[in-house]
N, C-alpha and C positions, 0 to 999 in steps of 0.2 A: 892897306897896301901889303902888309905882312901876310895877311890871310890870302890875298890874291897870289903872292909869290909862292906860298905853300901849295895852293891849288895847282899852279903851273908846274911846280916841281913834282907833285903827285901825278899829274897828267903825263909828264915826260917819263916818269918812272913806270907808269902803267904801259905806255907804248913800248918801252924796252922789255917789260915783263911779259907782254902778250906773246912774244915769240919764245921766251925761255920756259922750259918745261921743268916741273917739279915732280917729285915722286913721294908717294905716301900710301897709307892704308886707311880705307874707310872704316871708321871706328864706331860711329853711331848714326842712326837714322830715325827720324820722328815723323809720324803722320802717314798719309796715304802714299802709295807708290808714285802717283802722278802729280801730287800736290805738296808733298812733304819736303823735308830738308834734312841735311846731315852734316857731319863734320869729318874731315880728313886729318889724320895724324901725320904731320910732316915736320920733322925736327927743324929742317932748314927754314921753313916758313915761320914756325913758332919763334925761332931765334930772331928772325928778321922783323916780324910784325907783332910778336907778343901774343898771338892767338892761333888756335887751330884754324884750318881753312874751311869755310862754310861752303856747302854745295847744295844747290836747289835741285829738286826732282827733275827739272827739265835738262839738267846737265848730267844726270846719272848714267845715261847710255846703257841701260840694262846691267849696271854694276850693282853690287850688293855689299852689305857690311862684311868686312873681312877681306875684300878684294884689294890687291895691290894695284895702284892706279898711277897714271901719268896725267898731268894737267898743266894748264897755264893759270896765272893768277891776275885778276883785276882787283882793284880796291874800291870799296863802296865809299859813300860820302864821309863816313867816320874813319876811313883809312883801314878798315878791316879787310883781310884777304878773302876773296871769293874765287872758287874754282870755275874755270871755263875749259872748253875743249878736252873734257875728261874722257879717258878710255882706260880699259884694263891694261896693265903693263904688258901682258902677253900679246895684246892687239895693237900696241903702239906703232909698230912699223907699218902695218896696213892702214891704220888710222891716219898717220902722217902722209902716206902716199896718196890716199884718197883726198885729203885736204889739199895737197899739192895739185892733183889732177883737177879738182874743182876750181882752184884759183886760176890755173892755166886756162881752163874752159871759159871762165868769166872774163879774163883778160883778152882772150881771143875774140869773144863775142863783142866786147867793147871796142876793140880795134876795128872789127868788121863794120860795126855800126858807125864809127867815126869816119871810116874811109869809103863808105857805101856811096855809089853814084847818087847825086841829088836830082830827083825827078820832080820835086815839089810835093809829091804825094806821100813821101815816106816819113814826113815829120821832121826832116833834118833842116838845117839852116839854108837859106837861099843865098846865092852869090849876088853880087851887085846887079848884074843884068836881069836876073830873075826877079829881084826886088823891084826894079824899074818897070818891068812888064806888068807885074802884079799891081803896082800903084796906078799905072795907066788904065788897066782893066777896071779898077775900082772907080776911077773918075768917069769912065764911060757910062756907068750904070745910073 
């Protein structure tokens, strides 16, 4: 039960941290450009988690060793910090604006899908009357 409480606490912390941005310097990188990994030197994260922040190649966004970066943190199963939504510090404003536009676009598309007129062919849910007609048609066959 204690372990479950710790996991719930970590999950709540992660949800809060996903929006919070940290700042640091990419200090090491190992392996190939598309499959490697590296570490970000971030004093605030090191004090909070006890580790440098791990960053996988997929999160690098054309950043290189020595770049000052902005990022969010998620924690792995061991509780170690991992960088997400990484961008160069100089590109942060554009990156966040694009993220906001993408979120707005996704929300708009979801709202349109939810409120689209139901013609039965669009894959949306049927209302009561449509369901009755559908069932009657099935019985006739």
